[in-house]
C-alpha positions as CSV (number, residue, x, y, z in Angstrom):
1,M,140.5,-133.7,45.2
2,T,140.6,-136.8,47.4
3,I,143.9,-138.5,47.8
4,K,143.4,-142.2,47.4
5,P,145.4,-144.8,49.5
6,I,147.1,-146.0,46.4
7,H,148.4,-142.5,45.7
8,I,149.8,-142.3,49.2
9,I,151.5,-145.6,48.8
10,L,153.1,-144.5,45.5
11,L,154.1,-141.1,46.9
12,T,155.7,-142.8,49.9
13,L,157.5,-145.2,47.5
14,L,158.8,-142.3,45.4
15,L,160.1,-140.4,48.4
16,F,161.8,-143.6,49.6
17,I,163.5,-144.1,46.2
18,I,164.7,-140.5,46.1
19,S,166.0,-140.8,49.6
20,S,167.7,-144.0,48.8
21,C,169.4,-142.5,45.7
22,G,170.6,-139.6,47.8
23,A,172.0,-141.9,50.4
24,K,173.6,-144.0,47.7
25,Y,175.9,-141.2,46.7
26,K,176.0,-139.3,50.0
27,S,179.4,-140.8,50.7
28,L,180.8,-139.6,47.4
29,L,183.0,-137.0,49.1
30,Y,185.6,-137.5,46.5
31,L,188.5,-136.8,48.9
32,D,188.5,-133.2,47.5
33,P,185.8,-130.6,48.4
34,N,186.7,-128.4,45.3
35,K,184.7,-130.2,42.7
36,P,185.6,-129.2,39.1
37,G,183.4,-127.9,36.3
38,I,184.4,-128.2,32.7
39,E,187.9,-127.0,33.5
40,R,190.2,-129.7,34.8
41,Q,191.9,-129.5,38.1
42,V,194.4,-131.6,40.1
43,F,192.6,-134.1,42.3
44,A,193.2,-133.9,46.1
45,P,196.5,-132.0,45.9
46,E,199.1,-133.1,48.5
47,V,196.7,-135.8,49.7
48,I,196.7,-138.0,46.6
49,S,198.4,-136.0,43.9
50,K,201.7,-135.0,45.4
51,K,204.5,-133.0,43.7
52,E,207.3,-135.3,44.8
53,R,205.9,-138.4,43.1
54,A,203.9,-139.7,40.2
55,E,200.4,-141.1,40.5
56,F,198.7,-143.2,37.8
57,G,195.6,-145.4,37.6
58,S,192.8,-144.7,40.0
59,V,189.3,-145.9,40.7
60,F,186.5,-145.4,43.2
61,N,184.3,-148.3,44.3
62,K,180.6,-148.0,43.4
63,K,179.6,-146.7,46.8
64,G,182.2,-144.0,46.5
65,D,183.8,-144.5,50.0
66,V,186.9,-146.4,48.9
67,F,189.6,-145.0,46.5
68,Y,192.4,-147.1,44.9
69,F,195.4,-145.5,43.1
70,A,198.9,-146.3,42.0
71,V,202.1,-144.5,42.9
72,D,205.4,-144.6,41.0
73,T,208.3,-144.3,43.4
74,A,210.9,-144.0,40.6
75,K,212.1,-147.5,41.5
76,R,208.8,-149.4,41.1
77,A,205.0,-148.8,41.2
78,E,202.8,-149.5,44.2
79,I,199.1,-149.7,44.8
80,W,197.5,-147.8,47.7
81,Y,194.0,-147.2,48.9
82,T,192.0,-145.0,51.3
83,K,188.4,-145.2,52.6
84,I,185.9,-143.2,54.6
85,T,186.0,-144.1,58.3
86,K,183.7,-142.3,60.7
87,G,182.8,-139.7,58.1
88,K,186.4,-138.9,57.2
89,W,188.9,-140.2,54.6
90,M,191.7,-142.0,56.4
91,E,195.4,-141.8,55.5
92,P,196.2,-143.9,52.4
93,I,197.4,-147.5,53.1
94,L,199.7,-149.5,51.0
95,I,198.2,-152.7,49.5
96,F,200.7,-154.1,47.0
97,A,204.5,-153.4,46.8
98,D,207.7,-155.3,46.3
99,E,211.4,-154.4,46.2
100,K,211.8,-155.9,42.7
101,Y,208.4,-155.9,41.0
102,S,205.8,-153.2,40.2
103,F,202.0,-153.1,40.7
104,N,200.0,-150.5,38.8
105,D,196.6,-149.5,37.3
106,P,194.2,-150.9,39.9
107,Y,190.6,-151.6,38.7
108,L,187.7,-153.3,40.5
109,S,185.7,-156.1,38.8
110,P,182.0,-155.3,38.4
111,D,181.0,-157.2,41.5
112,E,184.0,-155.6,43.4
113,Q,185.2,-159.0,44.6
114,R,188.4,-158.7,42.6
115,L,191.0,-156.0,42.4
116,Y,192.7,-156.2,39.0
117,F,196.1,-154.6,38.2
118,I,199.1,-155.0,36.0
119,S,202.5,-156.3,37.2
120,D,205.8,-157.6,36.0
121,L,205.6,-160.5,38.5
122,P,206.8,-163.8,37.1
123,R,203.9,-166.2,36.6
124,N,205.8,-169.0,38.4
125,E,209.3,-170.0,39.5
126,A,210.1,-171.2,36.0
127,D,209.0,-168.0,34.3
128,T,212.0,-166.2,32.7
129,I,210.0,-163.9,30.4
130,N,210.3,-160.2,31.4
131,D,206.8,-158.9,30.5
132,I,203.8,-157.3,32.1
133,D,200.6,-159.2,32.7
134,I,197.2,-158.6,34.0
135,W,196.7,-159.9,37.5
136,Y,194.0,-159.8,40.2
137,A,193.6,-160.3,43.9
138,Q,190.5,-161.9,45.5
139,R,188.6,-159.9,48.2
140,Q,189.0,-161.3,51.7
141,A,187.8,-160.2,55.1
142,N,188.7,-156.9,56.8
143,D,189.6,-154.9,53.7
144,T,192.4,-157.4,52.8
145,W,193.2,-159.1,49.5
146,S,194.6,-162.4,48.5
147,A,198.0,-162.9,47.0
148,P,198.2,-161.9,43.3
149,I,196.6,-164.3,40.8
150,N,197.5,-164.2,37.1
151,A,194.5,-163.6,34.8
152,G,195.5,-166.5,32.6
153,D,196.7,-167.4,29.2
154,Q,193.5,-166.4,27.5
155,I,194.2,-162.7,28.4
156,N,198.0,-162.6,28.9
157,S,200.6,-163.4,26.3
158,D,204.4,-163.6,26.3
159,H,204.4,-159.9,25.6
160,N,202.9,-156.9,27.5
161,E,199.3,-156.5,28.5
162,Y,198.3,-153.1,29.9
163,Y,195.4,-151.7,31.8
164,M,191.9,-153.2,32.0
165,T,188.3,-152.0,32.3
166,F,185.0,-153.8,32.5
167,T,181.4,-153.5,31.2
168,A,178.6,-154.2,33.6
169,T,178.4,-157.8,32.4
170,G,182.1,-158.4,33.1
171,K,183.4,-158.1,29.5
172,M,187.0,-157.0,29.8
173,Y,188.8,-154.4,27.6
174,F,192.6,-154.3,27.8
175,S,195.6,-153.5,25.6
176,S,198.5,-155.6,24.3
177,N,201.5,-155.3,22.0
178,K,201.4,-159.1,21.3
179,E,200.9,-158.5,17.5
180,N,203.6,-155.8,17.2
181,A,206.5,-157.0,19.5
182,P,209.4,-157.1,19.2
183,K,209.8,-154.8,16.1
184,R,207.2,-152.2,17.3
185,K,207.1,-153.1,21.0
186,H,205.7,-149.7,21.9
187,D,202.7,-150.1,19.7
188,F,199.8,-151.4,21.7
189,E,196.2,-152.1,20.5
190,I,193.0,-152.5,22.4
191,Y,191.2,-155.8,22.7
192,S,188.0,-157.0,24.3
193,A,187.2,-160.4,25.8
194,E,183.7,-161.7,26.6
195,L,183.0,-163.3,29.9
196,V,181.0,-166.6,29.5
197,N,180.2,-168.7,32.6
198,G,183.0,-167.1,34.5
199,V,185.6,-167.8,31.7
200,Y,187.1,-165.2,29.4
201,Q,186.8,-166.0,25.7
202,E,189.3,-165.4,23.0
203,P,190.1,-161.7,22.9
204,V,189.0,-159.7,19.8
205,K,191.0,-156.7,18.6
206,L,188.9,-153.6,18.1
207,G,188.7,-152.2,14.6
208,D,190.4,-149.1,13.0
209,A,187.8,-146.7,14.5
210,I,189.8,-147.3,17.7
211,N,193.1,-148.8,16.8
212,S,195.7,-147.3,14.6
213,K,199.3,-148.1,13.7
214,R,200.4,-146.3,16.8
215,Y,200.0,-146.7,20.6
216,E,196.5,-147.3,21.9
217,A,196.0,-148.3,25.6
218,D,194.7,-147.2,29.0
219,M,191.0,-147.3,28.2
220,Y,187.7,-146.8,30.1
221,I,184.6,-148.6,28.9
222,A,181.2,-147.3,29.9
223,P,179.3,-150.0,31.9
224,D,176.7,-150.2,29.1
225,E,179.4,-150.1,26.4
226,S,178.0,-146.9,24.9
227,Y,181.4,-145.2,24.7
228,I,185.1,-145.8,25.2
229,I,187.8,-143.3,26.3
230,F,191.4,-144.3,25.7
231,C,194.9,-143.0,25.3
232,S,196.7,-142.8,21.9
233,A,200.0,-141.4,20.8
234,R,199.1,-140.0,17.4
235,K,200.9,-137.5,15.2
236,S,197.8,-135.3,15.2
237,G,197.7,-135.1,19.0
238,Y,198.7,-132.3,21.3
239,G,201.4,-134.2,23.3
240,R,203.1,-137.5,24.1
241,G,199.7,-139.2,24.4
242,D,196.2,-137.8,24.3
243,L,192.8,-139.1,25.4
244,Y,190.3,-139.9,22.7
245,I,186.7,-140.9,22.8
246,S,184.5,-143.1,20.6
247,F,180.7,-143.7,20.8
248,K,178.7,-146.6,19.6
249,D,176.2,-145.8,16.9
250,E,172.6,-147.2,16.6
251,A,174.0,-150.2,14.7
252,G,176.4,-151.0,17.6
253,A,179.5,-150.0,15.7
254,W,182.2,-147.8,17.1
255,T,182.4,-144.3,15.6
256,P,185.8,-142.9,14.5
257,A,187.6,-141.8,17.7
258,K,187.7,-138.0,18.5
259,N,190.5,-136.3,20.3
260,M,189.1,-134.9,23.5
261,G,190.6,-131.5,23.0
262,T,192.8,-129.0,24.8
263,A,190.4,-128.9,27.8
264,I,191.8,-132.3,28.7
265,N,194.9,-132.9,26.6
266,T,198.2,-131.1,26.9
267,E,201.8,-131.3,25.7
268,H,202.3,-134.0,28.4
269,H,201.0,-137.6,28.5
270,E,197.3,-138.0,29.3
271,L,196.3,-141.6,30.3
272,C,194.5,-143.8,32.9
273,P,190.9,-142.6,32.4
274,F,188.1,-143.5,34.8
275,V,184.5,-142.2,35.1
276,T,182.9,-142.3,38.6
277,H,179.9,-144.6,39.0
278,D,177.5,-141.7,39.4
279,G,178.6,-140.6,35.9
280,Q,179.6,-137.1,37.1
281,Y,183.4,-136.9,36.8
282,L,186.2,-138.1,34.6
283,F,189.5,-138.9,36.3
284,Y,192.8,-139.3,34.5
285,T,196.5,-138.9,34.8
286,S,198.4,-135.9,33.3
287,N,202.0,-134.8,33.9
288,Q,202.2,-137.5,36.7
289,D,199.3,-136.2,38.7
290,I,195.7,-137.3,38.9
291,Y,193.2,-134.8,37.4
292,W,189.4,-134.7,37.3
293,V,186.8,-132.8,35.3
294,S,183.1,-132.7,34.9
295,M,181.5,-135.2,32.5
296,R,179.6,-132.3,31.0
297,L,182.6,-131.8,28.9
298,V,182.3,-135.3,27.5
299,E,178.6,-134.8,26.8
300,E,179.6,-131.8,24.6
301,L,181.8,-134.1,22.5
302,K,179.0,-136.5,21.7
């Protein structure tokens, strides 16, 4: 059989694509050489997950060579990061900390030009309301970030807003107790807000397939919005708070949320889910450490 020039071109293109895809995730060293299967394990013990402290929200960038995470020092929460330098992960560096205010739950915007987080910072000098808002910092040169910027009144209220996650188009999912405070201030619900021309629209509360009369927060939304993983404190759960998952059906509606089971959930509090951009691993916090597990477990729940 004669190999035509067009076949050679197509074969060369295919090899280039395969090589590019391999290079794209080559840097996903994950900080931890002991990659998990369907049994969860502590992530990067004594490097990120340390016994003498509590770690919470965590996120990799798309390339997989930068990792952001939050640390609770017992006095306040701080945001740290580490990156690959000369083929190795460097010692974590502090980004946001304050003697009085906390910074927690870092999350990158889809274009990675903003680092979002939650904080009890006052919005301005006249702000006397003691609540938690969603904030962000704008990327600057040399791995630095701007001063914190409040995400605005369309997202934040005079009550508490927790956590945030984004679809590929920039739609934000977050939680708030604005409808339940002050009588049921610990009852949070999950909302979504469309991004139109760079401006977030009026948030919409998700339906009862996701929200209940109890605590729902700390969610991860798939970039294509095909599934959502979130924390809920339900009487039928295994501990103080469990991770649940809901998939969208063919009509675009959320299916009733399922508990993700004892392979993930324990008698402790499971929260802060994040799925790596290559779709291989689920990260989350459990008993004040960061754990990870293969996404094959999630596929079995679908």
